C-alpha positions as CSV (number, residue, x, y, z in Angstrom):
1,M,9.2,4.7,-1.8
2,K,7.9,6.4,-4.4
3,N,5.4,9.0,-2.9
4,F,7.7,9.6,0.1
5,Q,10.6,10.8,-2.9
6,I,7.5,13.4,-3.8
7,I,7.0,14.6,-0.3
8,L,10.6,15.1,0.4
9,T,13.6,14.3,-2.3
10,F,16.2,11.8,-1.2
11,T,18.3,9.0,-2.7
12,F,19.7,6.6,-0.1
13,S,23.2,7.3,-0.5
14,L,22.0,11.5,0.3
15,F,19.3,10.0,3.2
16,I,22.0,8.0,5.1
17,F,24.4,10.2,6.5
18,I,24.9,7.8,8.8
19,V,23.5,7.9,12.2
20,T,25.3,5.3,15.0
21,L,24.4,4.5,18.2
22,S,25.9,6.0,21.2
23,S,29.7,4.2,21.7
24,S,28.9,4.1,25.4
25,K,27.5,1.2,27.1
26,C,23.7,1.5,28.5
27,D,22.8,-0.3,31.5
28,A,20.9,-3.6,31.3
29,Q,21.7,-3.4,27.2
30,N,19.5,-6.3,25.3
31,Y,21.1,-5.5,22.0
32,H,24.2,-5.2,20.4
33,N,25.7,-1.5,19.1
34,L,28.6,-0.6,16.8
35,N,30.9,-1.1,20.5
36,T,29.5,-4.9,21.5
37,A,28.4,-6.6,18.5
38,T,30.3,-9.7,17.6
39,K,33.6,-9.5,15.3
40,K,32.3,-11.4,12.5
41,A,29.0,-9.3,12.5
42,L,30.6,-5.8,12.8
43,K,33.2,-7.2,9.7
44,Y,30.0,-7.9,7.9
45,Y,28.7,-4.5,8.8
46,A,32.2,-2.5,7.4
47,D,31.6,-4.4,4.4
48,G,28.3,-2.8,3.5
49,K,29.5,0.6,4.3
50,D,32.0,0.4,1.9
51,L,29.5,-1.0,-0.6
52,L,27.3,1.9,0.3
53,N,30.2,4.5,0.4
54,A,30.6,2.7,-3.6
55,Q,27.1,3.6,-4.3
56,K,26.2,-0.1,-4.4
57,D,23.5,0.2,-2.4
58,A,21.7,-3.0,-3.4
59,E,24.9,-5.0,-2.9
60,A,25.0,-3.9,0.5
61,I,22.2,-5.8,1.8
62,K,23.7,-8.9,1.7
63,P,26.5,-8.2,4.4
64,F,23.7,-6.3,6.4
65,E,21.8,-9.3,6.8
66,Q,25.0,-11.3,7.1
67,A,25.4,-9.6,10.4
68,V,21.9,-9.7,11.5
69,T,22.3,-13.4,10.8
70,E,25.7,-13.6,12.9
71,D,24.4,-11.6,15.7
72,P,20.6,-11.0,15.5
73,V,20.6,-8.1,18.1
74,F,22.7,-5.9,16.2
75,I,20.8,-2.8,15.9
76,D,22.8,-0.7,13.7
77,A,22.3,-3.4,11.1
78,W,18.8,-3.8,11.7
79,L,18.4,-0.4,11.0
80,M,20.5,-0.2,8.1
81,L,19.0,-2.8,6.6
82,G,15.6,-1.1,7.0
83,E,16.6,1.9,4.7
84,L,18.2,-0.2,2.3
85,Y,15.0,-2.5,1.8
86,N,12.7,0.5,1.4
87,E,15.2,1.9,-0.8
88,N,14.9,-1.2,-3.1
89,Q,11.0,-1.2,-2.7
90,E,11.2,-4.4,-0.5
91,Y,8.8,-2.7,2.0
92,E,7.8,-5.8,4.1
93,K,11.3,-6.7,4.8
94,G,11.8,-3.3,5.6
95,K,8.9,-2.5,8.0
96,K,10.3,-6.0,9.7
97,A,13.9,-4.8,10.0
98,F,12.6,-1.3,11.5
99,E,10.0,-3.5,14.0
100,T,12.7,-5.7,15.0
101,S,14.8,-2.8,16.1
102,F,12.3,-1.4,18.1
103,S,11.6,-4.9,20.0
104,L,15.8,-4.6,20.8
105,K,15.5,-0.2,21.8
106,P,12.6,1.6,21.0
107,D,13.9,5.1,20.9
108,A,17.8,4.2,19.6
109,R,17.2,6.1,15.9
110,S,14.8,9.0,15.8
111,S,14.7,8.6,11.8
112,A,13.8,5.2,11.9
113,Y,10.2,6.1,13.0
114,Y,10.1,7.9,9.9
115,F,11.6,5.2,7.4
116,V,9.2,2.8,9.2
117,A,5.9,5.1,8.2
118,E,7.7,4.9,5.1
119,S,7.2,1.5,5.1
120,Y,3.7,1.0,6.3
121,W,3.0,4.0,3.5
122,N,3.8,1.7,0.8
123,L,2.2,-1.3,2.3
124,N,-1.4,0.7,2.1
125,D,-1.4,0.6,6.4
126,Y,-2.4,3.7,7.0
127,E,-3.2,3.3,10.8
128,N,0.5,2.2,11.5
129,T,1.8,5.3,9.2
130,I,-0.2,7.5,11.4
131,K,1.3,6.2,14.9
132,A,5.0,6.1,13.4
133,L,4.7,9.2,12.4
134,K,3.4,11.0,15.5
135,K,6.0,9.4,17.0
136,Y,8.8,10.7,14.9
137,L,7.3,14.0,15.4
138,A,7.4,13.8,19.5
139,F,11.3,13.8,19.0
140,Q,13.4,17.2,19.7
141,N,15.7,18.9,17.5
142,L,14.4,17.0,13.9
143,P,15.3,18.8,11.3
144,P,12.6,21.5,9.8
145,E,12.7,20.0,6.3
146,W,11.6,16.3,8.0
147,I,9.4,17.9,10.0
148,E,7.7,19.5,7.5
149,S,7.9,16.5,4.9
150,S,6.1,14.2,8.3
151,K,3.2,16.1,8.7
152,H,2.3,16.6,4.8
153,I,2.7,12.4,4.7
154,L,0.9,12.3,8.1
155,M,-1.8,14.7,6.5
156,N,-2.3,12.4,3.5
157,A,-2.2,9.3,5.6
158,I,-5.1,10.0,7.5
159,F,-6.9,11.2,4.5
160,A,-6.2,8.4,2.9
161,K,-7.6,5.6,5.9
162,E,-10.9,7.4,5.9
163,A,-10.8,7.4,2.1
164,M,-10.4,3.9,1.6
165,K,-13.6,3.6,4.2
166,H,-15.7,5.5,2.0
167,P,-15.0,4.6,-1.7
168,V,-16.9,6.2,-4.7
169,P,-18.5,5.0,-7.6
170,F,-15.8,4.5,-10.3
171,N,-16.5,2.8,-13.5
172,P,-13.0,3.8,-15.5
173,I,-14.1,2.7,-19.4
174,H,-11.5,2.3,-21.8
175,L,-12.5,4.8,-24.9
176,S,-11.3,1.5,-27.5
177,D,-8.5,0.9,-30.0
178,S,-9.8,3.3,-32.3
179,V,-8.1,5.8,-29.9
180,N,-5.6,4.2,-27.6
181,T,-2.6,2.7,-29.2
182,K,0.2,0.3,-27.9
183,Y,1.7,4.2,-27.3
184,Q,0.9,6.3,-25.0
185,E,-2.1,8.8,-24.9
186,A,-2.8,11.7,-22.5
187,F,-4.3,15.1,-22.3
188,P,-7.7,15.1,-23.6
189,T,-9.7,17.7,-24.2
190,L,-13.7,17.4,-26.0
191,T,-15.9,20.0,-27.8
192,A,-19.2,21.2,-25.6
193,D,-21.0,18.3,-28.0
194,E,-18.7,15.7,-27.3
195,N,-18.8,14.6,-30.6
196,T,-15.1,16.0,-31.3
197,L,-11.6,14.5,-29.2
198,V,-8.6,16.0,-29.4
199,F,-5.4,14.5,-27.6
200,M,-1.5,14.0,-27.4
201,R,-0.1,10.6,-28.4
202,R,3.7,9.7,-27.7
203,D,4.7,8.6,-31.0
204,P,8.5,7.3,-31.8
205,A,9.7,9.2,-34.6
206,G,13.5,8.1,-35.0
207,K,15.3,8.3,-32.0
208,D,13.1,10.4,-30.0
209,W,9.9,10.3,-28.9
210,N,7.5,12.8,-30.8
211,E,3.9,14.2,-29.3
212,D,1.7,15.3,-31.6
213,F,-1.8,16.0,-31.5
214,Y,-4.4,13.3,-32.9
215,I,-8.3,13.9,-33.3
216,S,-11.2,11.8,-33.3
217,H,-14.9,11.7,-33.9
218,F,-18.1,10.3,-32.4
219,N,-20.0,8.5,-34.8
220,K,-23.1,7.1,-33.5
221,D,-21.8,4.9,-30.8
222,H,-18.0,4.6,-31.4
223,W,-14.9,6.9,-31.6
224,T,-13.3,7.2,-35.2
225,N,-10.1,5.9,-36.1
226,A,-7.6,8.5,-34.6
227,R,-5.7,10.8,-37.5
228,N,-2.8,13.1,-36.5
229,M,-3.3,16.5,-36.9
230,G,-1.0,17.5,-39.5
231,D,2.3,19.8,-39.7
232,A,0.2,23.1,-39.6
233,L,-0.2,22.1,-35.4
234,N,2.3,19.4,-35.2
235,S,5.9,20.0,-35.0
236,I,9.1,17.8,-34.2
237,Y,9.5,18.8,-30.9
238,Q,7.2,17.9,-28.2
239,D,3.0,19.3,-28.7
240,G,0.8,18.6,-26.2
241,A,-1.8,19.5,-22.8
242,M,-4.5,21.3,-25.2
243,S,-7.5,23.3,-24.6
244,L,-10.5,23.6,-27.4
245,T,-12.7,26.4,-27.2
246,N,-16.7,24.8,-27.1
247,L,-17.2,24.7,-31.2
248,G,-13.5,23.4,-31.8
249,N,-12.6,25.6,-34.1
250,E,-9.5,27.1,-31.6
251,M,-7.3,25.6,-29.5
252,Y,-4.6,27.0,-27.2
253,F,-1.5,24.5,-26.4
254,A,1.6,23.6,-24.9
255,S,5.2,23.1,-27.0
256,D,9.0,23.5,-26.4
257,R,8.9,24.2,-30.4
258,K,12.1,27.0,-31.2
259,G,11.6,30.6,-30.9
260,G,9.6,30.4,-27.3
261,F,10.4,32.1,-24.2
262,G,10.9,29.7,-22.1
263,T,11.4,25.7,-21.8
264,Q,7.6,25.7,-22.9
265,D,5.2,28.0,-23.9
266,I,1.7,27.9,-24.7
267,Y,0.1,28.9,-28.0
268,Y,-2.7,29.2,-30.0
269,S,-4.2,28.6,-33.4
270,Q,-7.8,28.3,-34.9
271,K,-9.6,26.5,-37.8
272,K,-10.4,28.9,-41.1
273,N,-11.5,27.1,-43.9
274,N,-10.7,23.5,-42.8
275,Q,-7.2,24.5,-41.7
276,W,-5.6,25.4,-38.5
277,T,-3.5,28.2,-38.8
278,Y,0.0,28.5,-38.2
279,P,0.6,28.4,-34.2
280,E,1.2,32.0,-32.4
281,N,3.1,32.2,-29.2
282,L,0.7,34.1,-26.5
283,G,3.7,36.5,-25.9
284,A,5.8,37.4,-23.1
285,T,2.8,38.2,-20.8
286,I,1.9,34.9,-20.8
287,N,4.7,33.1,-21.3
288,S,8.0,33.8,-19.2
289,V,11.5,32.4,-19.3
290,S,10.1,29.1,-17.2
291,W,7.8,26.9,-17.8
292,E,3.9,27.4,-19.3
293,S,1.7,24.5,-20.1
294,Q,-1.9,23.0,-19.5
295,P,-3.8,25.4,-20.4
296,S,-7.9,25.5,-20.2
297,I,-9.9,28.2,-21.7
298,S,-13.1,29.1,-20.3
299,A,-16.4,28.3,-22.2
300,D,-16.3,32.1,-23.7
301,G,-13.1,32.3,-24.6
302,K,-12.4,35.1,-22.3
303,T,-10.1,33.4,-19.3
304,L,-7.1,31.1,-19.9
305,Y,-6.4,29.1,-17.0
306,F,-2.6,27.6,-17.1
307,V,0.2,26.2,-15.5
308,S,3.8,27.5,-14.2
309,S,6.9,27.2,-12.7
310,R,7.7,31.1,-13.1
311,S,9.2,32.7,-9.8
312,G,7.0,34.4,-7.3
313,G,4.4,31.0,-7.1
314,Y,3.7,29.4,-3.9
315,G,5.5,26.3,-5.1
316,G,7.3,24.0,-7.6
317,S,4.1,24.5,-10.1
318,D,1.4,27.1,-9.7
319,I,-2.0,27.5,-11.3
320,Y,-2.6,31.3,-13.1
321,M,-5.2,33.0,-14.6
322,S,-5.8,35.8,-17.4
323,V,-8.4,37.6,-18.6
324,K,-8.5,38.4,-22.5
325,D,-9.2,42.8,-22.4
326,A,-11.2,44.6,-24.5
327,K,-8.5,45.1,-27.2
328,G,-8.6,40.8,-27.4
329,L,-4.8,40.9,-25.9
330,W,-3.9,38.9,-22.7
331,P,-3.1,41.1,-19.4
332,K,-0.3,39.8,-16.7
333,P,-1.7,36.7,-15.2
334,V,-2.7,36.2,-11.7
335,N,-2.0,33.9,-9.6
336,L,-5.1,31.9,-8.2
337,G,-3.3,32.1,-4.5
338,P,-2.8,29.9,-1.5
339,T,-6.4,28.5,-1.6
340,I,-5.6,26.6,-4.8
341,N,-2.1,26.4,-4.9
342,T,0.4,25.2,-2.6
343,K,3.9,24.4,-1.8
344,F,3.6,21.6,-4.1
345,E,3.0,20.3,-7.7
346,D,-0.2,21.9,-8.6
347,Q,-1.1,21.4,-11.9
348,S,-3.5,20.0,-14.6
349,P,-6.4,23.2,-14.3
350,F,-9.7,22.4,-16.1
351,I,-12.4,25.5,-15.8
352,H,-15.7,23.8,-17.2
353,S,-18.5,25.9,-18.8
354,D,-20.6,26.5,-16.0
355,G,-17.6,29.0,-15.2
356,Q,-17.7,28.2,-11.6
357,T,-16.2,24.9,-11.3
358,L,-11.9,24.1,-11.5
359,Y,-11.2,20.8,-11.5
360,F,-7.4,20.3,-10.9
361,S,-4.4,18.2,-9.8
362,S,-2.9,18.9,-6.7
363,K,0.2,16.9,-4.7
364,G,-0.2,19.6,-2.0
365,H,-4.0,19.1,-0.1
366,P,-4.6,16.1,1.8
367,G,-5.0,13.4,-0.9
368,M,-3.7,9.7,-1.4
369,G,-0.1,10.4,-1.9
370,G,0.6,11.4,-5.3
371,A,-1.1,14.2,-7.5
372,D,-5.0,13.9,-7.0
373,I,-7.7,15.2,-8.5
374,F,-9.5,18.0,-6.5
375,Y,-12.0,20.5,-7.3
376,S,-13.3,23.9,-6.1
377,R,-15.7,26.4,-6.8
378,L,-16.2,29.9,-7.3
379,D,-18.2,31.6,-4.8
380,S,-20.8,35.1,-5.4
381,V,-17.5,37.5,-4.8
382,G,-15.2,35.7,-7.0
383,N,-13.2,33.8,-4.3
384,W,-12.1,30.1,-5.2
385,G,-13.9,27.7,-2.0
386,E,-11.4,25.1,-0.5
387,P,-10.8,22.3,-2.5
388,I,-12.2,18.9,-2.2
389,N,-10.8,16.0,-3.1
390,M,-12.5,13.8,-5.7
391,G,-12.2,10.5,-3.8
392,Y,-10.5,6.8,-3.8
393,P,-10.4,5.0,-5.9
394,I,-10.7,8.1,-8.4
395,N,-7.4,9.0,-6.7
396,T,-4.4,7.0,-5.7
397,K,-1.3,6.6,-5.3
398,N,-0.3,7.6,-8.7
399,D,-0.5,10.9,-10.0
400,E,-3.9,11.5,-11.4
401,L,-3.5,14.2,-14.2
402,S,-4.7,15.2,-17.9
403,F,-8.6,15.1,-17.4
404,T,-11.4,17.0,-18.9
405,V,-14.5,17.1,-18.1
406,S,-18.0,17.1,-20.3
407,L,-20.5,20.0,-20.7
408,D,-23.1,18.3,-19.3
409,G,-20.7,17.7,-15.9
410,K,-21.7,13.9,-16.0
411,K,-18.5,12.7,-17.8
412,V,-14.4,12.5,-16.8
413,F,-12.3,11.8,-19.6
414,Y,-8.5,11.3,-18.3
415,S,-5.6,9.3,-19.1
416,S,-4.2,6.6,-16.7
417,E,-2.2,3.6,-16.5
418,K,-3.5,2.1,-13.7
419,V,-5.9,0.0,-15.6
420,K,-3.8,-1.5,-18.4
421,G,-0.8,-0.7,-17.4
422,D,0.2,1.8,-20.4
423,L,-1.0,5.5,-20.5
424,D,-4.6,5.1,-22.1
425,L,-7.7,7.1,-22.0
426,Y,-10.5,6.3,-20.0
427,A,-13.6,8.0,-19.6
428,F,-15.7,7.3,-15.9
429,D,-19.0,9.1,-14.7
430,M,-18.2,11.8,-12.4
431,P,-19.4,11.5,-8.6
432,E,-22.6,12.9,-7.9
433,S,-20.8,15.7,-5.0
434,A,-18.3,16.7,-8.0
435,K,-20.4,17.6,-10.6
436,P,-20.4,21.4,-11.8
437,K,-23.6,23.4,-12.3
438,P,-25.9,21.7,-15.2
439,V,-24.8,23.2,-18.4
440,T,-26.3,22.8,-21.9
441,Y,-25.6,24.0,-25.3
442,L,-27.4,25.8,-28.5
443,K,-25.6,24.9,-31.4
444,G,-26.6,25.9,-35.2
445,I,-26.1,27.8,-38.3
446,I,-26.8,31.4,-39.3
447,S,-27.2,32.6,-42.6
448,N,-28.7,35.4,-44.9
449,V,-32.3,34.4,-45.2
450,T,-32.5,36.4,-48.5
451,T,-29.1,34.6,-50.1
452,N,-28.4,31.7,-47.4
453,E,-24.8,32.9,-47.7
454,F,-23.3,31.7,-44.0
455,L,-22.7,34.7,-42.3
456,E,-19.9,36.1,-39.6
457,A,-22.6,37.1,-37.0
458,S,-22.0,38.6,-33.6
459,V,-23.3,35.9,-30.9
460,Q,-24.3,36.9,-26.9
461,L,-26.0,35.4,-24.2
462,I,-27.1,37.8,-21.6
463,D,-28.1,37.1,-18.5
464,L,-31.2,39.3,-17.9
465,E,-31.5,40.2,-14.4
466,S,-28.0,41.3,-14.4
467,G,-27.4,42.6,-17.8
468,N,-24.0,41.0,-17.5
469,I,-22.9,39.3,-20.8
470,I,-22.5,35.8,-20.1
471,N,-21.0,34.5,-23.7
472,S,-20.1,36.6,-26.3
473,F,-18.3,35.5,-29.6
474,S,-18.6,35.1,-33.5
475,S,-19.9,32.5,-35.9
476,V,-17.7,31.1,-38.4
477,A,-17.3,33.1,-41.4
478,T,-17.2,30.6,-43.8
479,T,-19.6,28.1,-42.1
480,G,-22.1,30.2,-40.2
481,E,-21.5,27.5,-37.2
482,Y,-21.7,28.5,-33.8
483,L,-22.0,26.9,-30.5
484,I,-22.5,28.3,-27.0
485,S,-22.7,26.5,-23.2
486,I,-25.7,28.0,-21.6
487,P,-25.3,27.2,-17.4
488,S,-28.5,26.6,-16.1
489,G,-29.9,28.7,-13.1
490,K,-31.0,31.9,-15.1
491,N,-32.8,33.2,-17.5
492,Y,-30.8,34.7,-20.4
493,A,-31.2,37.1,-23.9
494,F,-29.9,35.4,-26.5
495,N,-28.9,37.9,-29.3
496,V,-27.5,37.6,-32.8
497,S,-26.8,40.5,-34.7
498,K,-25.1,41.8,-37.6
499,K,-24.6,45.8,-39.4
500,G,-27.2,45.3,-42.2
501,F,-29.3,43.1,-40.6
502,L,-32.1,43.0,-38.0
503,F,-30.8,41.1,-34.5
504,H,-32.7,37.8,-33.8
505,S,-33.3,36.9,-30.0
506,E,-34.7,34.1,-28.7
507,N,-35.3,33.4,-24.6
508,F,-33.9,31.0,-22.4
509,S,-35.5,30.5,-19.4
510,L,-33.7,28.2,-17.2
511,A,-34.3,29.7,-13.5
512,D,-36.3,26.8,-12.1
513,H,-35.1,23.8,-14.3
514,N,-32.4,22.2,-16.3
515,P,-33.3,21.1,-19.7
516,T,-32.3,17.8,-20.5
517,E,-31.6,17.9,-24.2
518,P,-29.3,20.6,-26.1
519,Y,-31.1,23.1,-28.5
520,Q,-30.2,23.3,-32.1
521,L,-31.3,26.5,-34.0
522,N,-30.6,27.4,-37.4
523,I,-30.6,31.4,-37.5
524,Q,-31.4,33.5,-40.8
525,L,-30.7,37.1,-40.0
526,Q,-33.1,39.3,-42.5
527,P,-30.9,42.3,-44.1
528,V,-32.5,45.7,-42.8
529,K,-35.2,46.8,-45.4
530,T,-38.6,47.9,-45.2
531,G,-41.2,45.9,-44.4
532,E,-39.3,43.6,-42.2
533,S,-40.8,42.9,-39.2
534,V,-38.7,41.1,-35.3
535,V,-40.5,40.0,-32.3
536,L,-38.9,40.8,-29.4
537,K,-38.6,37.9,-27.2
538,N,-37.0,39.8,-24.4
539,I,-39.6,42.9,-24.0
540,F,-41.3,41.4,-20.1
541,F,-44.1,43.1,-18.4
542,E,-46.3,42.9,-15.4
543,T,-49.1,40.5,-15.4
544,N,-52.0,42.6,-17.0
545,S,-50.1,45.6,-17.1
546,F,-48.0,47.5,-19.3
547,E,-45.2,48.1,-16.8
548,L,-41.8,47.1,-18.4
549,K,-39.4,44.7,-15.9
550,K,-36.4,45.5,-15.5
551,E,-35.3,42.2,-17.6
552,S,-36.4,44.0,-20.6
553,T,-33.5,46.9,-21.0
554,V,-31.3,44.3,-22.6
555,E,-33.1,43.5,-25.5
556,L,-34.6,47.4,-25.7
557,D,-31.0,48.4,-25.8
558,K,-30.4,46.1,-28.6
559,L,-33.2,48.2,-30.2
560,V,-31.6,51.7,-29.5
561,Q,-28.3,50.4,-31.2
562,L,-30.0,49.4,-33.9
563,L,-31.5,52.6,-34.3
564,K,-28.3,54.1,-33.9
565,E,-26.6,51.9,-36.3
566,N,-29.0,52.8,-38.8
567,A,-30.1,56.0,-38.6
568,A,-32.8,56.6,-41.5
569,M,-34.7,53.7,-40.3
570,K,-38.0,54.2,-38.9
571,I,-40.3,51.7,-37.3
572,E,-43.8,50.7,-35.8
573,I,-43.7,49.2,-32.9
574,G,-46.5,46.8,-32.5
575,G,-48.4,45.1,-29.6
576,H,-50.0,41.8,-29.3
577,T,-52.0,40.1,-27.3
578,D,-53.5,36.4,-26.7
579,N,-57.5,35.8,-27.3
580,V,-58.1,35.6,-23.3
581,G,-60.3,38.8,-22.0
582,S,-62.5,41.3,-24.3
583,D,-61.4,42.8,-27.2
584,E,-61.6,46.3,-25.8
585,S,-59.2,45.7,-22.8
586,N,-56.9,43.3,-24.9
587,Q,-56.6,46.2,-28.1
588,K,-56.2,48.9,-25.0
589,L,-53.6,46.3,-23.1
590,S,-51.5,46.2,-26.3
591,E,-51.5,49.3,-27.4
592,N,-50.0,50.6,-24.2
593,R,-47.4,47.9,-23.7
594,A,-46.1,49.0,-27.8
595,K,-46.3,52.5,-26.2
596,A,-44.1,51.9,-23.4
597,V,-41.5,50.4,-25.5
598,N,-42.1,53.8,-27.7
599,D,-41.5,56.0,-24.8
600,Y,-38.2,54.0,-23.6
601,L,-36.9,54.5,-27.3
602,V,-37.7,58.2,-26.9
603,Q,-36.0,58.5,-23.6
604,A,-33.2,56.8,-24.9
605,G,-32.4,59.7,-27.7
606,I,-34.3,58.4,-30.3
607,V,-35.6,60.7,-32.3
608,A,-40.3,60.2,-32.1
609,T,-40.6,61.2,-35.3
610,R,-38.9,57.9,-36.2
611,L,-41.4,56.0,-33.7
612,T,-44.9,55.0,-34.1
613,Y,-46.4,52.5,-32.0
614,K,-50.0,50.7,-32.5
615,G,-51.7,48.2,-30.0
616,Y,-53.2,44.7,-32.6
617,G,-54.6,43.1,-29.6
618,K,-55.2,39.7,-30.4
619,T,-56.2,40.6,-33.9
620,K,-53.0,39.1,-35.7
621,P,-51.7,35.7,-33.7
622,I,-48.6,33.8,-35.0
623,A,-49.7,30.8,-32.9
624,T,-53.3,28.6,-31.8
625,N,-55.1,30.0,-29.4
626,D,-55.9,26.6,-27.6
627,T,-52.5,25.6,-25.9
628,E,-50.7,27.9,-23.3
629,D,-47.5,27.7,-25.5
630,G,-49.3,29.0,-28.1
631,R,-51.2,32.0,-26.3
632,S,-47.5,32.8,-25.0
633,R,-46.2,33.3,-28.4
634,N,-49.2,35.7,-29.5
635,R,-48.3,37.5,-26.4
636,R,-45.5,39.4,-27.9
637,T,-43.8,42.8,-28.6
638,E,-42.5,43.2,-32.5
639,F,-41.3,46.1,-34.3
640,T,-41.7,46.6,-38.2
641,V,-39.5,48.8,-40.3
642,T,-41.4,51.6,-42.0
643,S,-38.8,53.3,-43.6
644,M,-35.4,53.3,-44.6
645,Q,-35.3,57.1,-46.0
């Protein structure tokens, strides 16, 4: 009965109002009602009603059973028994009681078809659930809330019937006893490299259960023993439902600690000098007087998804989003709209690092009856597509909540009690159809090439085609660490910059292939000084031409910015080729390409006297010309600082 109560909340004492059969005698009647049943059966029936009025529902079963034993065609008693059996979760008995009543008089009571549908539903008999609800909806003058409930259950029964015929692969793997305990574990969140797992555990603390954050690291082939993350994050209140940034040095989470705006608020903490800062409430624009929870932060740290029960939504809880503004503030959140949110509970959002795939739980979309996991993809104009159910047996009649998806989209980490009976953490393989767009990552350490000092530098990933910044953040000041996710399907410029240093650039051409392994790159920035050179890895020309491609503007504009920040800097732009072709043609091509860059800078407002250009042809290779990769590296444009005066 649990899943029916999810759709239409009721208790037996509230639900039975009690409808009795007509007191008039029917012609050719093959059953007994309250006017025609035997006296002894009526006495048992009255005893049962007295117990119901005293709210002793379970005890009322016996006198109604005695009533039908005494008078086997007493239809009122059979109908009462059916409802009571369902209330007591004895669905097989409930089904038989209703089917007996139908054999006596099929249309005795319209609500009997709703109740027998409940019996069938809980017995996983979706075919008969569908038939019973269709019969119920054919009656006239039904209560509106019952009609709505029946249609929703009918929708789920139709879906469940087909889903069970076509199960998806499902192989939940228990995350081992180093993470799971006899207590409840839930709300897993991962760093992009899948080496750090943070989750919530419900520990007994005095007379109350306390929800705290725990952390575990993946070491070669196993998860280390999870440890409490300490008092800086955890409180004596309920702390849980968290989301880590890709590097794992920032965390958004929900807590009902004192000083909030509502029953539960969203907080933020940052890891500095290996310590978590005191959590900061995100404020009244994000948090309301209601309930906010289950945050999910985007890969670039700029978009926050979360759940709220605030007024103005579509149902009990809705999913919202807020995009951080240029000042680093969170503006008023926006409801994701009726494509995602329903009249029921919509929650547990997880935005994947591809920036286009949203996973969430819902009781309102067609599913198995509880809160099912769905996914929706963002289209090219910014609209969410129709949610797709992840399928059976990933989804069941239980509530499937609190999950995270690995960066490569191959694994789902989630909490469940359906395997071992208590709430533990598991991982399973993502069905192929539900996988997000392929994403890899680049990580490393940024330092000063001269002193080896760690640097807090600006890190950007830029779509070369559109010029849009896909991801932007700073490396960690105390460690120089950075980690950036890179979605496949596009070509990117990767740029690292810091005032007082020459920028560093890389090119990632992922438009035509998906990398199988993540990238690792430690970057040493060169202080701005005479004689230092930088290869411009995102300057592109047409083949055998000195015409700049549109994609080059991203890198050229970075060079313009560097020159404007360093007004005394003078540079030489050098063009280089491989050894294919004649020396004369290579010399001419390299010089024209260098001049093309020079002309762009002048047009962008750089004084021409600060610039010189030169073509070197094939005379200064930086790699072998015996391989295509080497020749590609030799075909380059670079600049050299010639003066800082």
